[in-house]
C-alpha positions, 0 to 999 in steps of 0.5 A: 833745816831744809825738807828732805829730798828723798824719803830713802827707802830704796835698796840699791843692787849694783852688779858688776858684769863680766864674771858677775852676771854673764860667765866670761867677757861680754867681748867674747861674742865681738870675736866670735863674729869677726873671728879673732882669737881672744887670747891674742886679743888680750895678750895684745892688750896686755902688752900695750903700756909697755909697747908705748911707753917706749916711745915715751907716751903714757897710756891708762891701763884701763882704756888700753882695751877700748882704744886696741878696739877702735884700732881693730875697727879702724884696720877693718878686722872690726869693720862693721862694728856700729852701735846697733851691731853691739846691740845685736851681739849684746843678745847673745850673752848668755846669763849666769845661772838664775839671772835675771830672774834674781831681778824680778824674785828681789822686787817680788820679796819686798812686796810679800812683806807688809812692814816694808809695803808700808814704808814704801821700800822698793829695790833697784838694779843698776850695772856698773861696768868697764864693759859696753854699754850697747851691749849690756842694753842688748842683752837680757839684762837691758830692760831688767835694770834701772841704770847703767853705767859702762863705756859707749862709743861715737860713730861719726864725730862732730866736725869742726863747724858743726854748730853753723851747719843744720842738724842732720840725723848722722847715717850709721857707721863704724864706732871711731870715739869713745864717748863715755867710759867707766874704769876701775877708779871711776866705778865709784863715781857712778856709786856716788852718783846713785848715792845722790840722786843724779841719775834720777835728777840730773840737775844736781852735780856729782860734787854738790855737797849733800849731808847724808839725810839729803841722798836718794839711796844712802850707801848703807841701802846699797849691796854692790855684787862684782867678781874682781881686784878691780872692784876694791875701790867701791867695796872700800867705799861701801864697807866703810860707809855701812853697805855689804859687799858679796864677792862672787866668782866663776869656775867655768869657763874661767875659775877665778875662785882664787882671786875671791877668797884673797879679796876675802882674806884681806877683809875687802868683801863681806861674803863670797859665792858663786855666781849663780843666783838661783833659789837656794844657792849660797849667793841667792840665799846671802842676797836675799838675807841681807836684803831683809836686814837693810828693809828692817832697818829702814822700817825701824828707823822710820819708825823710830822718826815718827815716835820722835814727832811730839803729841799736841798737847791733851785736854 
């Protein structure tokens, strides 16, 4: 039997971003910077699938807004939108109430419970978003989380024959190509990467066959917090694997309470609350209670494992 790779004492909070950690869409500062009406942009995005279908071109819905954003860059509307500019604009994102303080408070909570400290239980926070990684990195959450899965862009693409040229640092240029993207269904891949510890040990492939006791963060030690129907694939995986799921909603600037309530009525989420993580608020209480519940389950499982180690014979 192989030796365990991990102690499985990590509790992972996995967060969506828009309307979960911020009250609206992260792209809003881009529109404000360049004087673009966000309603017009999103209306164009919504029409892209049908627009291209009339020419016989199939467009992946998850990618439509990214390709249209790059079109705006190419046409000069977002003419100087570099990765550094995205980082700067991310600094303008306002978090929802109680954030990012809750992330620190959750880590402090496990450090206050002696049984958790004895077993080496720790908390990690991850963001898995269909949004833009550089904006998240530039936001108040950039140095508060343990990992980010989101879209990245290339500024200067590698040209034909680049392997035969001396490497040179690329000059800053507007973003021009998608380098990596997370869609609604590929969010599940990110969850499995956390589960298997690929973010800590990249030599492990996400498709590698691993027994449950060899995985770094069991699904039952994960809490997924998100706002919408696009998160159903992750909700489904965690619900079936013993994880915890919380649907959150915002009332301003957009009220999506009805959508989240529908998820709860369908049994897609285990709880729902407003995206307000201040002490005493329903989301804070639900998440802290769940954190402690998972922590005590880990303690119990490890104590049971210790009890099953046979003692040496007496004299």
